[in-house]
C-alpha positions as MATLAB code, in Angstrom:
seq = 'MNLTEKIISAHLIQGEAKEGNEIALAIDQTLTQDALGMLAYIAFESFGISQVKTQCSVSYLDHNMVYLDHRNPDDHAYLISMGKKYGIRVSRPGNGICHLVHCGRFALPGRTLLGTDSHTPTSGALGMLALGAGGIDVAAAMAGEPFYLKMPRVVGVRLTGSFKPGVGAKDLALAIAGHFTVKGGTGCVLEYTGPALGHLTVPQRMTLANMGAETGATSSIFPSDEQTRIYLKAQEREADFLPWLRTRGRSMTRWWSSTWGRWISWRQNPASPTA';
ca = [
      80.865   90.170   87.708;
      83.952   89.215   85.589;
      87.373   88.175   86.953;
      88.729   91.646   87.177;
      85.699   92.972   88.964;
      85.915   89.948   91.447;
      89.518   90.644   92.233;
      88.922   94.335   92.655;
      86.083   93.622   94.942;
      88.097   91.414   97.177;
      90.704   94.038   97.519;
      88.666   97.163   97.463;
      89.626   99.577  100.522;
      87.902  102.726   99.245;
      85.509  103.843   96.540;
      82.750  102.291   94.506;
      83.846   99.932   91.810;
      82.098  101.630   88.913;
      84.046  102.533   85.735;
      85.746  105.853   85.926;
      85.422  106.077   89.767;
      88.603  106.502   91.775;
      89.023  103.430   94.053;
      91.862  102.304   96.190;
      93.019   98.536   96.085;
      95.030   96.498   98.653;
      98.270   95.283   97.205;
      99.227   91.793   97.945;
     102.696   91.884   96.186;
     105.127   94.336   94.764;
     108.224   94.022   92.393;
     110.872   96.582   91.304;
     113.755   96.422   88.953;
     117.051   98.038   89.401;
     116.533  100.930   86.997;
     113.454  102.421   88.788;
     113.600  100.703   92.220;
     116.102  103.074   93.633;
     113.830  105.903   94.062;
     111.122  103.495   95.459;
     113.416  102.227   98.212;
     114.793  105.715   99.087;
     111.154  106.666   99.557;
     110.261  103.656  101.548;
     113.440  104.157  103.843;
     111.977  107.649  104.720;
     108.732  106.174  106.121;
     110.743  104.674  109.082;
     109.007  101.297  108.845;
     110.814   98.260  110.157;
     109.550   95.593  107.470;
     107.438   95.566  104.347;
     103.686   95.044  104.987;
     103.055   93.126  101.636;
     102.618   89.366  101.369;
     105.676   89.379   99.096;
     108.120   92.079   97.767;
     110.747   91.334   95.283;
     113.578   93.573   94.107;
     115.047   92.587   90.719;
     118.540   93.375   89.660;
     117.900   92.774   85.882;
     118.231   95.816   83.718;
     121.387   97.721   84.744;
     123.835   94.877   84.083;
     126.719   96.758   82.535;
     129.596   97.358   85.141;
     131.765   99.895   83.487;
     132.177  102.012   86.529;
     130.908  102.151   90.265;
     127.479  103.235   89.590;
     125.408  100.153   88.693;
     127.419   97.998   91.325;
     126.794  100.643   94.064;
     123.016  100.705   93.253;
     122.973   96.882   93.384;
     124.956   96.798   96.756;
     122.406   99.121   98.095;
     119.334   97.131   96.715;
     120.715   93.972   98.133;
     121.348   95.835  101.663;
     117.669   97.003  101.621;
     116.410   93.566  101.052;
     118.266   92.295  103.946;
     117.147   95.238  106.155;
     113.358   95.314  105.329;
     112.452   91.540  104.381;
     112.487   92.070  100.442;
     113.368   89.168   98.327;
     116.221   89.888   96.008;
     116.684   88.391   92.650;
     120.625   88.776   91.832;
     121.909   89.649   88.442;
     121.621   86.828   86.015;
     118.491   85.371   87.445;
     116.466   86.695   84.621;
     114.054   89.603   83.626;
     111.560   90.473   86.263;
     108.346   89.898   84.145;
     109.351   86.319   83.500;
     110.833   85.309   86.993;
     107.921   86.774   88.939;
     105.365   84.920   86.868;
     107.300   81.805   87.466;
     108.329   81.967   91.132;
     105.639   84.355   92.669;
     102.617   85.193   90.883;
      99.389   83.814   92.494;
      95.874   83.712   90.982;
      93.419   86.109   92.395;
      96.116   88.530   94.127;
      97.254   92.029   93.303;
     100.664   92.984   92.103;
     102.155   96.539   91.817;
     105.436   97.088   89.907;
     107.752   99.817   88.890;
     107.997   98.245   85.511;
     105.564   98.851   82.692;
     105.275   95.265   81.808;
     104.258   94.159   85.288;
     100.914   93.005   83.997;
     102.746   89.839   82.308;
     101.815   88.283   85.670;
      98.110   88.467   84.648;
      98.788   85.442   82.612;
      98.275   83.455   85.863;
      94.968   85.178   86.729;
      96.706   87.951   88.817;
      95.605   91.567   88.612;
      99.017   93.015   87.971;
      99.569   96.779   87.473;
     102.421   98.986   86.499;
     102.986  102.188   88.610;
     105.455  104.806   89.818;
     108.248  104.436   92.551;
     106.370  106.420   95.124;
     103.170  104.260   94.631;
     105.212  101.035   95.032;
     106.929  102.458   98.055;
     103.552  103.290   99.698;
     102.223   99.864   98.847;
     105.154   98.089  100.597;
     104.241  100.377  103.622;
     100.886   98.855  103.516;
      99.016  101.745  102.000;
      96.530  101.204   99.127;
      97.042  101.939   95.488;
      94.688  104.632   94.049;
      93.525  104.348   90.447;
      90.395  104.784   88.419;
      88.088  101.891   88.022;
      89.037  100.426   84.666;
      86.669   99.439   81.975;
      86.939   95.631   81.250;
      87.143   94.630   77.727;
      86.593   90.995   76.978;
      88.868   89.415   74.434;
      87.456   86.233   73.137;
      89.992   84.023   71.470;
      88.993   81.173   69.164;
      90.634   78.803   66.616;
      94.282   77.959   66.803;
      97.646   79.044   65.389;
      98.410   78.036   61.924;
     101.970   76.965   61.112;
     104.687   79.679   61.608;
     102.383   81.858   63.733;
     102.923   82.313   67.396;
     101.710   84.228   70.348;
     103.775   87.396   69.472;
     102.138   87.441   66.128;
      98.682   87.368   67.763;
      99.580   89.941   70.402;
     100.849   92.328   67.566;
      97.599   91.831   65.727;
      95.529   92.732   68.843;
      97.934   95.687   69.496;
      97.467   96.773   65.964;
      93.566   96.674   66.405;
      93.742   98.744   69.471;
      96.591  100.930   68.644;
      98.893  102.367   71.168;
      96.138  104.214   73.015;
      93.034  102.189   72.484;
      93.588  100.186   75.531;
      94.009  103.113   77.964;
      91.933  102.978   81.124;
      91.038   99.300   80.365;
      91.770   95.763   81.482;
      91.858   93.401   78.664;
      90.402   90.036   80.028;
      90.871   87.035   77.818;
      88.321   84.261   77.316;
      87.127   81.751   74.841;
      87.543   78.178   73.815;
      91.213   78.818   72.352;
      92.578   79.278   75.977;
      92.272   75.459   76.480;
      95.451   75.106   74.422;
      97.152   78.541   74.987;
      99.972   77.685   77.365;
     100.903   80.228   80.164;
     104.214   81.229   78.324;
     101.990   82.208   75.449;
      99.635   84.115   77.734;
     102.555   85.874   79.116;
     103.416   87.308   75.750;
      99.751   88.501   75.318;
      99.753   90.075   78.717;
     102.957   91.618   78.395;
     102.165   93.206   75.000;
      98.868   94.446   76.317;
     100.938   97.353   77.833;
     101.743   98.583   74.144;
      98.023   99.294   73.787;
      98.149  101.547   76.992;
      96.007   99.065   78.940;
      95.994   99.085   82.622;
      96.491   95.455   82.666;
      95.528   92.158   81.014;
      94.481   89.077   82.638;
      93.597   85.501   81.889;
      91.492   82.780   84.035;
      93.227   80.303   86.315;
      92.535   76.932   84.530;
      94.023   73.676   83.446;
      96.830   75.500   81.603;
      97.709   77.296   84.726;
      97.816   74.226   86.739;
     100.322   72.593   84.272;
     102.496   75.575   84.378;
     102.604   75.878   88.104;
     103.374   71.971   88.422;
     106.354   72.454   86.105;
     107.426   75.230   88.427;
     106.976   73.094   91.387;
     104.213   75.349   92.722;
     101.175   73.352   92.127;
      99.986   74.176   95.682;
      99.464   77.589   94.588;
      97.087   76.727   91.905;
      93.417   78.086   92.347;
      90.980   77.057   89.543;
      89.022   80.210   88.587;
      86.980   79.301   85.494;
      83.716   80.176   83.677;
      80.446   79.297   85.287;
      78.578   76.842   83.448;
      74.936   76.073   84.629;
      75.008   74.747   88.202;
      78.486   73.624   88.039;
      79.974   76.804   89.572;
      83.596   77.481   89.872;
      85.068   80.459   91.347;
      85.458   84.109   90.123;
      83.985   84.156   86.592;
      80.992   85.345   84.768;
      79.997   86.761   81.407;
      79.899   90.530   82.032;
      82.242   92.828   80.186;
      82.234   96.615   79.274;
      83.045   95.731   75.694;
      83.753   92.550   73.598;
      86.472   91.880   70.999;
      86.456   88.335   69.287;
      89.542   87.163   67.689;
      90.402   84.083   65.675;
      93.934   83.066   66.227;
      94.285   81.049   62.748;
      93.899   84.170   60.501;
      96.806   85.797   62.304;
      99.905   85.967   59.988;
     103.717   85.780   60.861;
     104.724   89.306   61.765;
     107.528   88.936   64.375;
];
């Protein structure tokens, strides 16, 4: 099994994990942002539950930042009160955008994340299966209910080479998105592998995972390796590191294999500046 299948297998509540089958997954973490989180929390309140059932739920006040009248401040006051009442962490205005902050402070290798933002898969940069969904789905996950989806096809994206001067992760992300087009990733998880990962930093991986959403992909995911450890140490979270690397002979490490539904191989050095 590849990394995606391993995480799904560990969180499978219902169904058979075969491509196209409906499955139900246990959700470890949720995130919401203020533009779409309101409906999620109004729905959650209606369930009559005293506390969220997830390992970690975070409400980010990061999109509706303009206070021209009472509406956005009122929304923020409500979201802060929900956090206090139900055990939801609140990231207040000015802390940063949910994709980046969650990856830095809360994302964990091998866990599942469901968010009301389409770029929730950014946390796949740390080896997390991170999925965007609607507010009702996220509310149900906070209440301890599984998330239902069709078992995705896993596309292996093998990266080789290195960036030439003037080229960065956004250029590579745009090149990959151009290959898949805006619909080519639909129903797929893009799982990154290859020798280039040895020098691809987590912030660079975040860019690729974030931009995977532009192909229609269900999610994007990277292995948890030495680059992951370096990043988590810089975030003062080294204790959260779990090494999930490729299996080589008898030297087995966790949660990796060489089985994918489809292969794409990409050299970084031919990529041109486009951003």
